MIVEX-162883 format. One record per residue: residue number from 1; x, y, z of N, C-alpha, C in turn; residue in one letter. Coordinates in Angstrom, 1 decimal. Each point is the difference from the previous one (the first is absolute). Layout:
BEGIN
BAMI    k    n_c1    n_c2    n_c3   ca_c1   ca_c2   ca_c3    c_c1    c_c2    c_c3  r
BAMI  NUM       X       Y       Z       X       Y       Z       X       Y       Z  a
...
END
This chain:
BEGIN
BAMI    k    n_c1    n_c2    n_c3   ca_c1   ca_c2   ca_c3    c_c1    c_c2    c_c3  r
BAMI    1    36.0   -76.0   -21.3     0.4    -0.6     1.3    -1.3     0.1     1.0  x
BAMI    2    -0.2    -1.1     0.7    -1.1    -0.1     0.9     0.2     0.9     1.2  x
BAMI    3    -1.0     0.7     0.5     0.1     0.9     1.1     0.0    -0.8     1.3  x
BAMI    4     0.8     0.5     1.0     0.0    -0.7     1.3    -1.2     0.4     0.8  x
BAMI    5    -0.3    -0.7     1.0    -1.1     0.3     0.9     0.2     1.4     0.6  x
BAMI    6     1.2     0.4     0.3     0.3     1.3     0.6    -0.3     1.1    -1.0  x
BAMI    7     0.3    -0.2    -1.3    -0.3     1.0    -1.0    -1.5     0.1    -0.2  x
BAMI    8    -0.7    -1.1    -0.1    -1.4     0.0    -0.1    -0.7     0.7     1.2  x
BAMI    9     0.5    -0.2     1.2    -0.5     0.6     1.2     0.2     1.5    -0.1  x
BAMI   10     1.2     0.4    -0.4     0.4     1.5    -0.1    -0.9     0.7    -1.0  x
BAMI   11    -0.2    -0.7    -1.1    -0.9     0.6    -1.1    -1.4     0.1     0.5  x
BAMI   12    -0.5    -1.0     0.8    -1.4     0.0     0.5    -0.1     1.2     1.0  x
BAMI   13     1.0     0.2     0.9    -0.2     1.0     1.0     0.1     1.4    -0.7  x
BAMI   14     0.8     0.1    -1.0     0.0     1.3    -0.8    -1.4     0.3    -0.5  x
BAMI   15    -0.7    -1.1    -0.6    -1.4     0.2    -0.5    -0.9     0.3     1.1  x
BAMI   16     0.2    -0.6     1.2    -0.9     0.2     1.1     0.1     1.4     0.5  x
BAMI   17     1.2     0.6     0.1     0.1     1.4     0.4    -0.6     0.9    -1.0  x
BAMI   18     0.2    -0.3    -1.3    -0.7     0.8    -1.1    -1.5     0.0     0.2  x
BAMI   19    -0.5    -1.1     0.3    -1.5    -0.2     0.2    -0.4     0.8     1.2  x
BAMI   20     0.7    -0.2     1.1    -0.3     0.7     1.2    -0.1     1.5    -0.2  x
BAMI   21     1.0     0.5    -0.6     0.0     1.5    -0.3    -1.1     0.4    -0.9  x
BAMI   22    -0.2    -0.8    -1.1    -1.1     0.4    -1.0    -1.4     0.1     0.7  x
BAMI   23    -0.2    -0.8     1.0    -1.3    -0.1     0.6    -0.3     1.3     0.9  x
BAMI   24     1.0     0.8     0.2    -0.3     1.3     0.7     0.4     1.2    -0.9  x
BAMI   25     0.0    -0.2    -1.3     0.2     1.2    -0.9     1.3     0.2    -0.6  x
BAMI   26     1.0    -0.8     0.3     1.3     0.1    -0.7     0.0    -0.7    -1.3  x
BAMI   27     1.0     0.3    -0.8     0.1    -0.8    -1.3     0.7    -1.3     0.2  x
BAMI   28     0.6    -0.2     1.1     0.7    -1.2     0.4     0.8     0.3     1.2  x
BAMI   29     0.9    -0.8     0.4     0.9     0.2     1.1     0.7     1.3    -0.1  x
BAMI   30     0.0     0.8     1.0     0.6     1.3     0.0     1.2     0.0     1.1  x
BAMI   31     1.2    -0.2    -0.5     1.1    -0.1     0.9     0.2     1.3     0.9  x
BAMI   32    -0.2     1.1    -0.6     0.2     1.3     0.8    -1.0     0.0     1.1  x
BAMI   33    -1.3    -0.3    -0.3    -1.0     0.0     1.0     0.3    -1.0     1.1  x
BAMI   34     0.5    -1.2    -0.4     0.3    -1.1     1.0     1.2     0.3     0.8  x
BAMI   35     0.8     1.0    -0.3     1.1     0.3     0.8    -0.4     0.9     1.3  x
BAMI   36    -1.2     0.4     0.0    -0.5     0.8     1.2    -0.1    -1.0     1.2  x
BAMI   37     0.2     0.6     1.1    -0.2    -0.8     1.2    -1.5    -0.3     0.1  x
BAMI   38    -0.3    -1.3     0.4    -1.4    -0.4     0.1    -0.9     0.3    -1.2  x
BAMI   39     0.6    -0.2    -1.2    -0.7     0.3    -1.3    -1.3    -0.7    -0.1  x
BAMI   40    -0.2    -1.2     0.5    -1.2    -0.8    -0.1    -1.2     0.6     0.8  x
BAMI   41     0.3     1.0     0.9    -1.1     0.7     0.7    -0.4     1.3    -0.7  x
BAMI   42     0.6     0.3    -1.1    -0.3     1.3    -0.6    -1.1    -0.1    -1.0  x
BAMI   43    -0.5    -1.2    -0.3    -1.2    -0.2    -0.9    -0.9    -1.0     0.7  x
BAMI   44    -1.3     0.0    -0.3    -0.9    -0.8     0.6    -0.8    -0.8    -1.0  x
BAMI   45    -0.6    -1.1     0.4    -0.9    -0.8    -0.8    -1.1    -0.6     0.9  x
BAMI   46    -1.0    -0.5    -0.6    -1.1    -0.6     0.7     0.3    -1.4     0.4  x
BAMI   47    -0.8    -0.6     0.9     0.2    -1.4     0.3    -0.3    -0.8    -1.2  x
BAMI   48    -1.0     0.3    -0.9    -0.2    -0.7    -1.2     1.2     0.0    -0.9  x
BAMI   49     0.6     1.2    -0.1     1.2     0.1    -0.9     1.1    -0.9     0.5  x
BAMI   50     0.2     0.0     1.3     1.0    -0.8     0.7    -0.2    -1.5    -0.3  x
BAMI   51    -1.3    -0.4     0.1    -0.3    -1.4    -0.2     0.1    -0.4    -1.5  x
BAMI   52    -0.4     0.9    -0.9     0.2    -0.2    -1.4     1.4    -0.1    -0.4  x
BAMI   53     0.9     0.8     0.5     1.4    -0.1    -0.2     0.6    -1.3     0.5  x
BAMI   54    -0.4    -0.4     1.2     0.4    -1.3     0.5    -0.4    -1.1    -0.9  x
BAMI   55    -1.2     0.0    -0.5    -0.4    -1.1    -0.9     0.8     0.0    -1.3  x
BAMI   56     0.3     1.2    -0.5     0.8     0.1    -1.2     1.4    -0.5     0.3  x
BAMI   57     0.6     0.4     1.1     1.3    -0.5     0.4     0.1    -1.5     0.1  x
BAMI   58    -1.0    -0.6     0.6     0.0    -1.5     0.2     0.0    -0.7    -1.4  x
BAMI   59    -1.0     0.5    -0.8    -0.1    -0.7    -1.3     1.3     0.2    -0.9  x
BAMI   60     0.5     1.2     0.0     1.2     0.3    -0.8     1.2    -0.7     0.6  x
BAMI   61     0.1    -0.1     1.3     1.2    -0.7     0.6    -0.1    -1.5    -0.4  x
BAMI   62    -1.1    -0.6     0.1    -0.2    -1.4    -0.3     0.5    -0.2    -1.5  x
BAMI   63    -0.5     0.8    -0.9     0.4    -0.1    -1.4     1.5     0.2    -0.2  x
BAMI   64     0.5     1.1     0.5     1.4     0.4    -0.2     1.0    -1.0     0.6  x
BAMI   65    -0.3    -0.5     1.2     1.0    -0.9     0.7    -0.4    -1.4     0.1  x
BAMI   66    -1.2    -0.4    -0.6    -0.5    -1.3     0.0    -0.1    -0.5     1.5  x
BAMI   67    -0.5     0.9     0.8    -0.1    -0.3     1.4    -1.4    -0.4     0.4  x
BAMI   68    -0.1    -0.9     1.0    -1.3    -0.4     0.5    -0.7     1.2     0.7  x
BAMI   69    -1.3    -0.1     0.1    -0.8     1.2     0.5     0.3     0.4     1.4  x
BAMI   70     0.3    -1.0     0.9     0.3     0.4     1.4     1.3     0.8     0.1  x
BAMI   71     1.0    -0.4    -0.9     1.3     0.8     0.0    -0.3     1.4    -0.6  x
BAMI   72    -0.8     0.1    -1.0    -0.4     1.3    -0.6    -0.7     0.9     1.0  x
BAMI   73    -0.9    -0.6     0.7    -0.8     0.7     1.1     1.0     0.6     1.0  x
BAMI   74     0.9    -0.8     0.4     1.0     0.5     1.0     0.8     1.1    -0.5  x
BAMI   75     0.5    -0.1    -1.2     0.8     1.0    -0.7    -0.9     1.3    -0.1  x
BAMI   76    -1.2    -0.1    -0.4    -0.9     1.1    -0.1    -0.2     0.7     1.3  x
BAMI   77    -0.2    -0.8     1.0    -0.3     0.6     1.4     1.3     0.8     0.4  x
BAMI   78     1.1    -0.5    -0.2     1.3     0.7     0.4     0.2     1.2    -0.8  x
BAMI   79    -0.3    -0.1    -1.3     0.2     1.2    -0.9    -0.9     1.1     0.4  x
BAMI   80    -1.3    -0.3     0.2    -1.0     1.0     0.3     0.3     0.6     1.4  x
BAMI   81     0.3    -0.9     0.9     0.4     0.5     1.4     1.1     1.0     0.0  x
BAMI   82     1.0    -0.3    -0.8     1.2     0.8    -0.1    -0.1     1.2    -0.9  x
BAMI   83    -0.7    -0.1    -1.1     0.0     1.1    -1.0    -1.4     0.5    -0.4  x
BAMI   84    -1.0    -0.6     0.5    -1.4     0.4    -0.4    -0.3     1.4     0.5  x
BAMI   85    -0.8     0.7    -0.7    -0.4     1.4     0.3    -0.8     0.0     1.3  x
BAMI   86     0.0     1.2     0.6    -0.8     0.2     1.2    -1.5    -0.1    -0.4  x
BAMI   87    -0.8    -0.7     0.9    -1.4     0.0    -0.2    -0.6     1.3     0.2  x
BAMI   88    -1.0     0.4    -0.8    -0.8     1.2     0.3    -0.6     0.0     1.3  x
BAMI   89    -0.2     1.1     0.6    -0.4     0.2     1.4    -1.3    -0.9     0.4  x
BAMI   90    -0.9     0.0    -1.0    -1.3    -0.8     0.3     0.3    -1.5     0.2  x
BAMI   91     1.2    -0.5    -0.4     0.3    -1.4     0.1     0.9    -0.3     1.2  x
BAMI   92     0.5     1.0     0.7     0.9    -0.2     1.0    -0.7    -0.3     1.3  x
BAMI   93     0.6    -0.8     0.9    -0.5    -0.4     1.2    -0.1     1.3     0.9  x
BAMI   94    -1.0     0.1     0.8    -0.2     1.1     0.9     0.4    -0.3     1.4  x
END
């Protein structure tokens, strides 16, 4: 049976959360860790890591959902804004 767009989207976001968590040392998405309040501020990454993840997200989103690049960029921006790790201090605005 062919997957619906909603199923494809849900599967992609599961992969995106796995990738997000792997990039800061987890084996994949950690549900227990994510149940903490403000969990996304408990780990940090560099600006380069943030940009690299965003590029990964855009490319994978386009493949998984057959979406145009501008839609993928918007989805990546929202995902990283809402769930991206805190930037290391040297990359924060002063």
